[in-house]
C-alpha positions, 0 to 999 in steps of 0.5 A: 082110217080109223075111229075116234079117240079124244080126251076131254079138258074138264072132268065134269064130262065124265059124269051124268047130267042131273035130271033137269031141263036141257040148257039152251043150245047156244054153242056150235061145234068147233075143233076144240070140241074134239077134246070133249068127245069120249068114245066107247070102243069095246063092250063085253056083257057079263055072262048073266047079262046084268052088267056091261064092261066097256072101254072108254077112249078119253082124249088127253087134255091140252095140258098133258104131254101129247099122245094117244087117248087114254082108254079107261075101264067102265061098268054099267048095269043093264037094267038101270044105274049109272056107269062106274069107272073101274080103271081110270086116269092115265091108262090104256085098257083094251081086250076087255072080257069077263071071267067065265063065272062072271066074278071079275073083268079081265083086260090088257094094260100096262100098269104100275110095275109092268114092263109091258102090257100084261093080263089083269083082272078086277072083281065085279064088286070093285077094288084093286085090279090084280095082274094075272099073267106077265110075259117077257113081251107084250101080251097081244090077245088072250082067251079064257078056258071055260073053267076059268082056271087057265088062259091062252095068250098071244105074245111074241116069241123070245128074242133069238141069241143072234138078235140079242147079241146084235142088239147088245153090241149096238149094231146100227142095222135093221134087216127089212121085213126080216127082223120080226119075232113070231106071235106065239100062243102061250098057256098059263094058269090064271092064279099064277101058280106056274109060269106060262108055257109057249106052244109050238104052233106054226107061224104067227097067231092073231086071234084064238078061242078055247073049245067051249066044251073044255076039250084041250083044243084051240081055234086060232087064226094063224099067218106065216109071219106077223108082217102086215101083208100076211096078216091081211092075206095069209091068215088061215083058221087052225084047230090046235092041240092045246097041249103042244100047239100041233095042228089038228086041222087047217081049214082050206078057205083062203081069204081075208078073215074077220071074227070067228066063234065056236058054237056052245057045243063045240061042233061048229065054227062060224066065221066072217071072211072074204068070199075068196082071196080076191074079195076086198072085205072080210064080210061074208058069213061062213059056217063049218064043222070041225071034222076031218073032212069038214070045211067052211061053207059060205051062207047067203051068197050074192046078198047086197049087204055085209056081215061084220060081227057075230055071236052064238045065241045057242048051239043052233043059232048065230046072231050076226051084226052087219050093214046094208049100206048106211044102216045097221042090220042084225039077223038070227041065222039058222046054223044048220040047213038052208039059208034062213034068217030072221031080221031082229031089227025089223020092228025097230026104226030108230036104231043106232049105227052099230059097230060091236056086239056082245051076247049074254050066256043065255043069248037073250040080251046083247050089248053094243057100241052104237052111235047116232048122227047126233051122238058119238059112240056109247053103250047100248043094250037090247033084249029079246022082245024089247021094242027099242034100244036102251042107251046105257052110257051118256059120257058126251051128254053134258057138252052135247046139250049145249051144242046145236047140230046140223041136219043129217040124212041119207041121199041116193042118186044115180051114177052116170051108168045108172048104178044107184049110189048112197051117201050121207049128207050133212047140211049147213047149220041153219041152212036156208031154202034157195041158198047154195052153199059150199060143199066138202066132199069127204071120201072114205078110205079103203076103198073097202069101207063105208060110212054109216048114218051115225056120228061123223064129227071126227078130226078128219071127217069134220061133220058138224064142225064144218057144217057149223061154219056154213059148209055142206058135207057129203060122204058117198059110199061109192062103188067098191065100198062095203055094206052092199055085198061082194059084187059091189065091193069088187066093182073097181077091181082092175079099174082104179080111179075109174067108175069109182071116182066118177061116182064122186063127181056124179054125187056132187052133180046130184047135190047141185041139181038139188039146189043145195050146192054152189058148183063153183065152191066144191072142195074134196078131202079124204085119207088113204084111198080117200087121199088117192081120190082127193089127188085124182079129183084135184088133178084129173077132175081139177075143173070141178074142185076149188080146193083139196086136202089130201091125207096119207094118199096115193099119187103114183100107183107104180112107186106105191107098190114098191114102198107099201107094206101090203103089196100082195093085198094091193095085187090080189084084191084091187089091181089084179095085175102087177105094175110090170104087166102094164106100166102105162096103165098104172102110170095113167091111173096116178094123180102125178100123170095128170098134174099138168091139169091141176088148178086146184089149191091142194093141201097135202098132209102125211104121217112121216112114219106111215108104212102103208102109204109111204110119205114119198107119195105125198112128196112126189105129188107136191114136187110135180105140182110145185114145179108147175106152179099152177095152183097153191100147194103145201105139204105138211108132215107129222113126225111120229105119226103113221097111217092116220094121226093118233096123237091129240095135237096132231089131230087138232092141227089136222082138223084146223088146217083142213077147215081153214084151207077150205075156208080160204079157197071156198069163200062163200058168198053173201048169205052163206058167209063163213065167220072168222075162226075162233080158234088159233090161226094156222099159217096159210098161203096168201093170194086169191084162188086161181080163176 
């Protein structure tokens, strides 16, 4: 599931608040506030560390045609000064980078006369942006040569004569998983003095970097095809000859891959990847030389934390951003020798939840995307020796100053087998001691993901939106979550819906024992694997849940394998076996198998064009429950949406349906009574909850 993009309805949100006393906080969050939340999604610090360029997701207003959020380019000084919009309005900027000399900021976007997204640049001093490279297909990614005179790009290869002829004849056919074009590497001069040339590199490229010494070599992640399953499980790290794309070296390591980076002297490569092909997460640190016999070697094996982003500080040290359960970590790793590291955040207690890092050329100042429990993602910076993070952008401050938010904290509890589980709790706004409240259990997807102790008020998580209406919300990092190392992430392999989902119920019992939660007013929701959990809790564990809202979730583990675009990922890192190895096991771990137990009112929502979890999964569970008619059930499909809603109105509709379904079936008692919804009304089935 993904993260955060919405457009404000009014322009004043773009400006900083003037220096004055904060106004009285007399509002609470509602679904309509989603139109005000602006989200920093990318950061790139200038080589000299003086400025940070960043992408800002700005939701469309309700008056605009529906669609995904706009993405603007902003720049802010690191030592004081207000952010400035460089490219704004109805734009979709991404892949922000600085020219090597720091004179301009480059980005991908479809502008004015562009037929598709192309490479553009705008001077640091401002002015109009200029298109640098345009190809006959969308530019997907790029990397600057160290001298700034040329650039390597990733774009799809030209259409074949056969495919072009078929398209021009209008033949109404699509050859499933065969009608793709490989993502190739192109080299182009930055001044447009010559056309781009396509390299003969194998397969499909997904990421690339130039040798930082200027030698004619590229490091690239390449998979056999651009199909999603190959992009997950088939990527390998290649060193390529930049003249023709031939492979100089292919690293042997096979696993999921995350980011990688070449050391400044060109002698080493650091990468974040899975420990092996069965590791659910690209979250382990690897380092290796580029010689013929060199391979990537894992560092810090068996640690109970994950590595997520990296940047070289100098030729001997790598700065690595990561997570230890709900908290962010940042360490300085010695590139050569034993596993030694320095905790760079040891003396900083008030740290945001960090999701991206960019390091200046001298390695002494970094920029981050960070959020807090009380603030959506913004730009932060930290320099060597500074005692605290500095927040450089304040795009959400004007409306946040008026809103009262709930208390958020980290909760730890013991599962029934003794394993310690951690999660994030948001209490109802103005919660009173001794009062029990309705609970919404929010289950993250993946399951190779985790919830940080940061901003959780999004269209699918609800966070402060539901807390303002009298709900407690709990976000457990159940076993198989990331953030706690390899063993924890693999704890559910071959055991779907086993101990991992028992952890959810154990978390609810812990909150009941705390005296906060009414055991008869517990709801559950989640998307993707969290949707699977919701289906399981609403059938197998139905006696424990009074309401469920299932989003793009799995209901039949057998038919899921036959309809998903990631069957190899499902087999290698989760199931550990094929359905035909044990049909009965896969069936018994499916919510449809337990549909006769369901007494939980269940709202099922799904993107109609979802390639990951086919909408048939939701239709199957709906039909099994509808035929039994033992509890209210409703299925809502979103045309044009995939594995998670991207359009503003679909997100608002989802948020309101989720909230009102919970209000209908978790009707709080006495002091915890929920006020009427101030927003538009979503039609809901009538009748009291089943007894």
